[in-house]
N, C-alpha and C positions, 0 to 999 in steps of 0.2 A: 397159841395158834392165832394167826392174824385174822382179823374180822373180814367179812365179805367186802365192806366198804373200803377197808384199807387195801385189799387186793385189787379192787376196781381202781382206786386212786393210783396204785403202783402201775397198773396196766396202762391207764391213761397217760401217766407220766412218761412211761417208756415210749408210748406212741408219739407223744409230743417231742421227746428227745430224739427219736428216730427221724421225725419230720424236720426237726431243727438241724439235725446232723446232715440230712439229705439236702436241706436248703443251703446250709453252709457249704456243703460239697459242691452243689450246683453253682453257688456264687463264686467259689474258688476256681472251678473250671472255666466259668464264664469270664472271670477276671483274667485268668491265665490265657484263655483264647484271645481275649481282647488285647492283652499285652503282646501276644504272638502275631497279631494282625496290625499292620501299619499301612501308611499311605505312600503312594508313589506320585510324584509331581514333576512335571517337566515342561519344556517350551520348545516349539518347533519354529524355525525361522528360515528365511531365504538368505542368500549370500550377503545381502546388504543389511542383515540383522533385523529386518522387519518381521514381526510375527506373522505366521501363516494361519489364517482361520480355516475351519472346515476340513482339517487334515484328519484322516482316520488313524486311530492308535489302537492296536490290539494287544491285549495282555492275556495270552492263552485264548480262552473262549469269550472273554469279556472285551467289550469295545467302548471306546470313548471318541469324542470329536473335539478338536482344539477350539477354544473360544476366539473372540475377535482379536485377542492379543497373542494367539498361538499357544496358549497354555492348556494343558490337560492334567487331570487328576484321577487317580484310582484310590478308593477308600477300602479299608478292611482287606488288605492283601496279606495272604498267609506267608510265613517265613519260607525261604527256599529260593530256588533259581526259577526265574520267569523270563520268557522271551517277549520282548517288546518289538512290535512291527509297526513302522511308521510309513504310511502310504497315502499318496494323493495323485490323481491323474495329472500328468504333466511334469511329475517329479520322480526321481529315482527312489525306489523303496529302500528303506534302511531297517536293519535288524540289529538288536543288541540284547545280550543276556544281562539281566539285572539280578543281583543277589540281595535278597531281603533278609535282614536279621532282626534286631530288636528296635531299631530306630527308623523313623520315616526316611524314605529315599527322596531327596529333593535336589533341585538344581541340575536336573538332567537336561542337556541341551542337544538338540538335533538340528543340523543345517542341511536342508534338502537341496540336492542338485537338480538342475533342469533335466527332465527325463528325456530319453531318446524318443520313444513312442509306445503306445499300448500294444502295437503289433510288432515291435522290434524283437527279433530273435537273437540279436547281438547284445550281449551284456558287457558294458564297459564299467569296470569298477571305479567309477569316478566321473567327474564332469569336466567342465571347462577349467583351463589353467588360470583363467582370470576372474571369472565372475560366478561360476557355480560353486555350490557350497562344499560338496564332498571332494576332498583334495585328491587329485589324480596321482599324487605320490604314493598312494596305497597300492598301485599296480606294480608288480615286479616285472617291468618291461617298459618300452617306449611307446606311449599312447598319447594321442592328441584329440581334443574335442573343441570344435568351434561352435559356440553357443548362438542362440537366436539374437542375443544382444550384440554380439560381435559381428554377425552377418549383416545386421541392420545398419551398421555404421556407413558402409559404402554401397549397399544395395547392388552388389555385383550379380550379374546373371551369367558371366563367364567363369566356369569353375577354375580355369587357370589363374585368375586373379585371386580367388578364394584360397587355393592351395599354396599360393606364394608365401603364405604366412605359416606354413607347416614345414619345419626343417626336414631335410632328407627326401623330399618329394621332387622328382625330376619331371619337367614339363617341356614339351615342344609345341609351340603355337602353329596353327595351320590356317584357319579361315578367319581369325580375328574375333569370332563370336563364341567360340568354345562349343560348337555343335557336336563335333566328334573329337574330343580331346585326346592327346597323346600323353599319358601319365605313367611314369615309372617311380619306383621307390628304391633308393639306395643302389642305383646302378643296374636295375633289372633290365633296362631297355624300355622304351616308352611307346612302341609301335601300337597305335590304337588301344592303348591301355590293356593290352592282352596278357601282360605278365604279372598283373596284380589281381587279387580277388575283389570284384566289384559287387556291392550289395546295396539294395534299398530296403530299409527296415529289416535287415538281416537276411533277406532273400536274394539269392544269386540273380543278377539282373543283366549280365552280358547276354547277347543274343543266343549263344549256345556255349556256355562256360567251358565245357570239355571239348566239344567238336570244333567250334569256331568262336573263340573268346574275343576276337577283335571287336571293339565296341563301336560298331557303326550305329548302334543306338546307345544314347547316353541320357539318363534322366535330367530333366531341366533343373539346373542349379537354382534358379530363382524361385522354384516351388518348394525348396527344402527348408526345414526348420533348423537343422544342425548337420554338421559333418564330423565323422570320426575316422581317424587313421590309426591302425594298429601295426606296430613294427616289432621286430625281434621275436622272442618266445611268446609274447602276448597274443600272436596271431595263430598259434598252433591249432586251435579248434576251428579255424575258418579256412576252407579250401575251395577249389583245388590248388591254387597257387600259394605257396607258403614260404617263398624266399624273401621277397622284398617287404610285402605287407598287404594288409586288407584295407579297403576303403568302403566305409558304410555311409550312405546318405539317409538322413532321418527326415521323414515326411511329417506333415502337420498332424498332431495328435487330436483325438476327439476331446473337446473341452469338457471341463467339469460342470459347467453350467452354460445356459444359452449365451452365446457370444459369436462374434465374427469379425472379419477384417476386409477392407477394400483398399488395395494399394495400386495406384495408377500413376504412370509417368510417361512423358514423351521426351524425345531428344533428337540429336543430330542424325542425319541420314535416314530420316523417317522412322526412327526407333519408337516403338509403342509397346509398353508392357502393362498388363493388368493381372493382378493376383487377388483373388477373392475366395473367401471360405466362410462358412457358417455351420454351427453345430450346437448340440446340447447334450446333456446327460441327466438322467434321473437315477434313482437308486438301483434300477435293474436294466437300464437301457442307455445307449449312447449312439449318436449319429453325427456324421460330418460330411458335407458336400464341399467340393473345392474345384476351382479352375485356375489355370495359368495360361495367359495368352501373350505370345511374344512375336514381334515382327519388326522388320527393317527393310529399307529400300536397298541397302548395300552401300559400301564405300569404294567399290571398284567400278570401272567404267568400260563398257564394251563399245567398239566403234559404231555399232548400229543403235546404241542407246537402250538396248534391252535391259531388263532389270537384273541385278546381281544380288538381291537380298533374299529374304526367307520369311516364311510364316510357320509358326509352331504353336500347337494347341495341346493343352493337358486338361483332362477331366478325371476327378477322383471321388469315390464314395467309400466311406468307412462306416461300419456299424458294429455294435456290441450288445449282447445280452449277458447278464451275469446275476449270480446270486447276491444277496445282501452281504455287506462287509462283515456282518456278525455271524454269518452262516457257519455251521460247524465245519463244513467242507466247502471252501470257496471254489467256484468254477466260473469261467467266462468263455464265451464263444464269440469270436470276432471275425469279420470279413473285410476284405479290401478289394475294390475293383477299380482299375485304372485304364485309361485310354489316352494314347498320344498319337498325333499325326504331324507330319512335317513336309513342307515343300520348300526346297532351297535351291537357288540357282548357283550351285557351287561346282567348282571344277578342280581337276588335278593339275591343270596346265598352269605353270608359273611363268616366269620371265627369264630372259637372259640377263646377265649382269649389266650389259650396256643399256638395255631397255629399262631395267630397274632404276638406273641412275637418271635416266631421262624422265620417267614417270612411274613411280613404284606402284601406283594404283590403277594402271591400265590393265586390260585383259585383251588377249588376242582374239581376232575374229573367229578362229577355229573353235573357240570354246563357247560360242553363243548358244549351242543346243544343249549344253551340259545342265542337267537338273537331277536332283535327288528327291525321290518321293518315298515316304516311309509311313508305316502305321505300326503301333505296338499296343498290345493288351496285356494286362497283368491281373491275375486272380489269386487270392489267397484266403484260406480259412484256417483260423487258429483256435485251438482249445487250450485253456489253462486250468489246471486243477491243483489245489493245495490240500492234500489229504491231512496234513498236520501243519503246525506252525513252522516246522523245521524242514519241510519237504514241498517241492513244487515240480510239476511236470508240464512242459509246454510242447504241443504238437502242432505242426503247421503243414497243411497241404497247399501246394502252389503250382501255378502254371503261367508261363509267359509265351506270347506269340509275337513274332516280328516279321514284317514283310517290307522289302525295300527293292527299289529299282533305281540304281544310279546310272543314268544315261549320260555317258561322257566320252570325250575323245580319247582314243586308245593308241592309234597308230596313224602315221602319215607316210604314205608310199611304202608301207610294210615295215616301217621303223617305229619302235616304241618312243613315245613322247619324252620319257625320262632320258633316253640316250640322246635325243635331239637337243634337249635343253642343256644337257651336260656338256655337249660338244657341238655347239652351233656352227663352228667353222667347218666341220665335216659334213654338215647337212644344210648347205646354203640354200639349195633349191627348196627343200622341205620348209625351211624357215620362211622363205618368201611366200610360200603357199599358205602356211598356217597363220601368218600375220595379215593375210589378205592383200598383200602388195602385188601379187600376181594371181591371175586365174589359173586353175589347175585342170588337168584332164578328169574324166569321170573316175569314180571309185578310188580316188586317192586317199580320202579320209575314212578311217574306220571308227565309227562311233558305236561303242559297245553298250548294250542294255544289260547291266549287271543285275539281273533279276534273280532274287534269292528270297526264300522264306526260311524262317528258323522257328524252333520251338524248344522249350525247356520246361520240365515238370518234375515233381518229386514230392516226397514226404520226409519231414525231418522232425525229430523229437529230442528233447533234452531234459534231463533230470538234475535238479539242483537241490542240495541238502546243506544244512548248517547245524552244527552242534558243538558243544564244548566238553572237554574232559580235563578237569583240573585247570591248569593255566594254558592249555592248548586249544586254539580255535580251529575247527575243521570245516572245510567247504569243498566237499567232493562234487564233481560234475561229470556227467556222462551224456554223450549225444550220438545219435546215429542219423544217417540220411541215405535214402535211395533216390537216385537222380537219373533222369534220361534227358538227352537233348539231341538235336539233329539239325541238319542243313540240307536244303533242296536248291541246287543251282540249275536254272533253266534259262540260259542266256543266249543272246544272239547279237549279230553285228549288222548295222546298217551302213551302207557306203554313201559317201557324199563327194561333191566337188565344190571348189571355191569359184564363185562367179560374182564379180563386182563387189568383193568384200563380204559376200553372204554365202553361207553354206546351203547347197541345194542337194536334196537326196537324189541319188542316181540308181541305187539298188537297195530294195527293202529286204532285210534278212528274215529268216524263218525262226521263230522261237525254238530253242533247243539245239540249234546248230553250232553253238559255241560250247561253253561248258555245260555239261548235261550229266549231273551226278547227284547221288544221295549219300550223305554221311550221317552216322549215328554214333552215340556213345551211351554206355550203360555203366553206371558207377555206384558202388556201395562204399560208404565211408563212415567212419566212427571215430570218436575220440574219448579219452578219459583223462581228466586232470584232477589233482587233489591239492586244494589250497590248505596250507598249514601256517598258523601264526602262533609263535611262542615269544611273548614279550616283544622285543624290538625286531625280531627276525620273522620274515614271511617267505615261504617257499611255495612254488606251484610247479611240481613235476607233472608231466603229461606225455601222452603218446597219441598219435593220429594214425589211422589206417585208411589207405585208399586202394580199392580194387576196381580197375577200369578195363572195359572191353570196348574197342572202337572199330567201326567197320566203314568201308567205302565201296559203293557200287557205281562205277563209271560206265555210263551207257554209250559214250562216244558221241561224236558230232553228227553221225549219220543215222542215228536211231532215235528220232524225236518221239516215236510212239513208245519207246522204252520196252521193246519186245525182248531184249536180252541177246540179240544177235551178235552184238559186239561188246558184250558186258565184260568188264574187267573188275575183279574183286580184290580187295586187300583188307587186312585187319591187323590189329595190334592189341596186345593185352599187357597189363602191368599190375603188379600188386606190391605195395611198399608200406613199411612201417616208418613213422616219422616221430622219433622221440624229441623231447625238449624239456628244459627246466629254466625257470626264472626265480631269482632270489632278490629280496630287498631287505636292507638293514637300516633301521632308524638310529642314526648316530645321536641325534638329539631331537628336541621338539621341532626344530627348524631344518635340520639337515638329515638327508638319507642318501644311501647309495644303492645301486641295483646292478645286476648282471644277469646275463642269460645266454644260453646256447641251444640251438635247435637245428634239426635237419630240414632243409628246404626241398621243394619238389614242384615240378610243373608237368602236366600230361604230355605224352609224346606225339599225339595225333595218330592217324590211321596208317601212315606210311610205315611199312614193315621194318625197314632198316633204321628207323629213328628211335633213339633211346630217350627216356625221360630226362628232364633237367633235374640234376641233383646238386645239392650244396650243403655245406655246414656253415652256420651263421652264428656270429658272436656279437655281443654288445656289452658295454660297460658304461655306467652313467652315474652321475651324482646330481641331486636336486637340493635346492634350498628354497624353503617356502615360509613366508611370514605373512602378516596381515597386509603388508605393503607391497611385497615383491615375490615373484616366483621365478626362479632361475634354474636352468638345467644345462648340463654338458654331457654329451653322449658320444662315445667312440664305437664304431661298428666295423666289422670285418666279415665279408661274405666270401667263402671259398667255394667256387663252382667247380665241380668235377666235369660237368657237361652243360654248357650254356646252350640254350635253344634260340634260334632266330626264325622268324616267320616270313614267308614270301607273300607279302601283301602289296597290292598296287599302291596303297597309301604310303609305303616307304620306298617307292620307286621300283618295286618288283613286278613280276608278271601277274600277280593276283591269284596264283594257284592256291594260296593258303597253306601250302606244305611247310613243314618245320625242318630246320637244318641243325645238325649237330655242330656246336661251335667250340668244343674243347674246353680247356681249363681257363678260368678267369678269376682274378682276385679283385674284389671291389671293397674299398675301405674309405672311411671318412669320419668327419667330425660334425656334430650338430649342436648348435648353441641356441638358447632361447632365454629371453628376459622379458618379463611382463610386470608392469607395476603402475603405481600412481605417484608422480613426483610431488604432489601436494598432500600426500598422506600426513596427517597430524599437523598440517599447516593451515588447511582451510576445510571447513565443513560445507561450504557453498559451492566450491569449484573442485574439479578434478583435472589433472593433467596426465591422462593415460599414455603410456608408452608401450609399444609392442615391437620387439626386435627378434629376428631370427637370422641365423647364418648357417649355411651348409657347405662343407667341402667334401667332394666326392672324387675318388680316383679309381677308375675301373679299367684294368689292363688284361689283355690276353697273356697267357703263360706258355703258349706253344705255337709252332708254325703250322699253317695249313692253308689249303686252297678251298674257297667256298663259292658255291653258285649263288649265294645270298649277296646281292650287289653291294649293300652298305659295308660288307666285310671284305669281299674280294680276296686278294692275296694277303694273308695275315702273317706277320712276324712276331715272335715272342716279344712282349713289351709294348706292343701297339695299344693305344687307348681305344676303348669302345666309342663308336660314333654316337652323337646326340646325347652325351652326358656332360652337362656343364660342370666344370670343376668348382666354380664358386657361385653361390646364390645368396642373396641378402634381401631382407624386407624390413623396413622400419616405418612404424606408424606413430604419430604424435598428435595429441588432440587437446582440446579445452572443452570441458563438459560442465554444464549447469542444468538445473532442473528445467529451465526454460529454453535452452539452446545448446548446441554442440557444434564444434568445428574440428575437423580431422584432416590430416595430410598423411599420405602414404608414399614411400619411395620403394621401388622394387628394382633389383639389380640382378642380372645374369651375365656371367662371363661368356666370351666367345667359346664355341664348342665345335669339334670336328663333325663333319658330315660323312666322312669315310674313315674307316679305321686307319690309324697311323700313329707316328710319333715324331718328335722334333718340333720345329716351328710350324705354326699354322699356315696353311696355304689359303690365300684370300678366296680362291674359287672352290675350296673344299672345307669351308667353315662358315659359321654364322657370325653376325656382328656381336659385339659387346652391347648389352641392352640395359638402359636405365630409363624408367618412366616414373612420373609423379602424378598422383591423383589427389583431388581435393573434394571434401564433402562438407555440407552445412545443413543443420536441422534446426527447425523452430517448433517447439511444442506448445500448442494452443489448447490449454486445458488438459484433460486426461485422455481425450479421445481423438484429437486431431493433430496431425504432424505434417508440416511442410518441409520439403528437403530439396536439395540440388546437389548434383555430382558433376565434377569436371575431371574426366579421365585423360591422362597423357596431356597435361596442361602445357608442356613445352612443344607439343606437336612434333616430337622426335620420330624419325622413321628409321627402321632397322631391317636388316635381313634376319628374319627369325627362323627360316628353314630353307633348305634346298630340296625338300621332298614334298610331295610325290614326284613332281617333274618341273624343276626350275625354281628360281628365287621367289620367295614369298615375303610380304611386308607385315608388320604389326598394324593394329588399328590406329588410325590417326586420332587427333584430338576430338573428344566427344563431350558434349554438354547435355545434361539430362535434368529435368525438374519434375517433381511429382508431389502427390498428397497421399497420406495414409490415414484412413478412418478406422476406428475400432469401436465395437459396441458389445 
């Protein structure tokens, strides 16, 4: 029998063994856990490969910030799949799933693209073709992004000059300043940019996008940070117009830290431009204030010496409050308030061909009273919430208001000025009166006050998700929008006579005795698209839904009180599903091809017998991208079942705003782009950047019809659409150094018809072939001061750029501008 001491010894020994076993077990599991936890290390850079400090990197609920070299590290990361989110204000957010196994994950590299803006509800999956990091070839569709660096080269304030470097965009010049541009995409028609979807920071910005989309208000191009154009199937989630494309203007974002900019320049014809902004951000707050002031004396001349220039002012405030980046559920609430006003001495009255040859920059005496006065307000409130790393919801409440009164000559002796300028030989007496060569009787000149107010408001929300299953990446997105907009026309006509070369009022009109009506639109829209990536293949199928109800209440010219005594009502409703799909295949690391097909649509207006515009649109393209070059070739084909035209005074019509059915049209073309650096791998101190774009567009009617829409008239199958240039080309070549840069740009546009037709161009029914050259030079003094000079149209070439609204119009003559840009 064992002794008590021996039993005690055995008991103690067992306890020590148990403790030892437990300790060894603990050490085993600790060692195993340590072996199962590894580190993740990576680097975040800009497109120029410079490291980005202060970038937020999230790994699940854990967060890190890149150091001064752009490097981040996570220690003790468990094995499994983890979502890395890379974000910084001013740059596009990137997400990537990282698989952690037994070894440390190193050499992760992220190149951040310049962001659109904190308030932008448009997501472009990629950035600039030239200088932003995230390659735009990831988009299954034709999309273009002009970055802040690209826009700074020439400091253009005319959006026509900016868009000349995007293939497939059709433009018709009018006033020489780009105040109310005429932009189309892939043959849609360019009348007041009414056939494309216009946005600022993802918010519809046309005066009344459904009721009256003609862009008599257009955001100031000089205020913008970047521009985006989406074509093909990539535009399916942006409406209401989905045939040609969507154009988004990106405003200045709230900065990540206290900073600002002052850019001021002066130039020919009394040009003065000032752009200034300042802002800051803290962990939970951000603020930006901004102004843009633009003015000029004008480059045209009235007989009495009255001004022909303009003044335009922009003011903007943005603010943001947000949770910390490491919050379990990230949220941000942002607001944007903008105000714009303009006074411009612009006219619709052009010149006869003979007078253009004598002096292309003269204006007739009868246009001396013409003046456009406008004001626009924009309000938006946006909420962003990220319930998980894989899900975000963005909701935006918005409203725009626009008031304008374009007081301008409309008729002479009862005849429209468009008809007089188009056939001066048939209106010799009217011509002598409007040029001031002869005095006229009383009430000969009708000067119309085109007094209108617009509103647009709505709420839109989108949900973005991202996850992976096996080797498949999923990116579903769903969005909805309820939108209202409307137009109030309350116009009148004042009568004048010509005496001694001056207009004298003879009869003052009563407001409401010309056009006197209200129009409204109520639209619900939504879209769903599902991005799928499997290896080298990416697909984005999607569908859009539009349900629109439009009304018009016309009170007539004799009911200025709007009692309803002569009220005429009309309405129109349409509901449509718009499917589409885009696909991209990466043939190699440098080469990819893409294709897409989608259904296009434009609203029909309130006229009861007008059908919506419908089309089926195709594109096929190939891209080649390397560290030195980006090349792309795209073929497009748009098959219109019913093209719509708008009766706008801006295109020589009556100004009723009504839409016309135009029948079948086929628009097809080719788009080329090449961007690169000719000194790549040759010099580290100098760059020789080259930017080349070319567009071929052929848009032809496919049926015979008679139209009350003047630019169409009597149409025969095979006729070309008016104001669509078959050939457009832009070439920019520069020499850049860290201390200076010199760039030259050449822009070419072939002659185009001004009336539908075929065969040889008629000189009196076409524009000129246009080629202009611009030169810019910059000197960088330290990191915060830049001196620059621009010389636009250096050959001082003069061309017929348009024959609408009423008569021949010239391009801007040679202009020299010099300025200084300060940053802090």
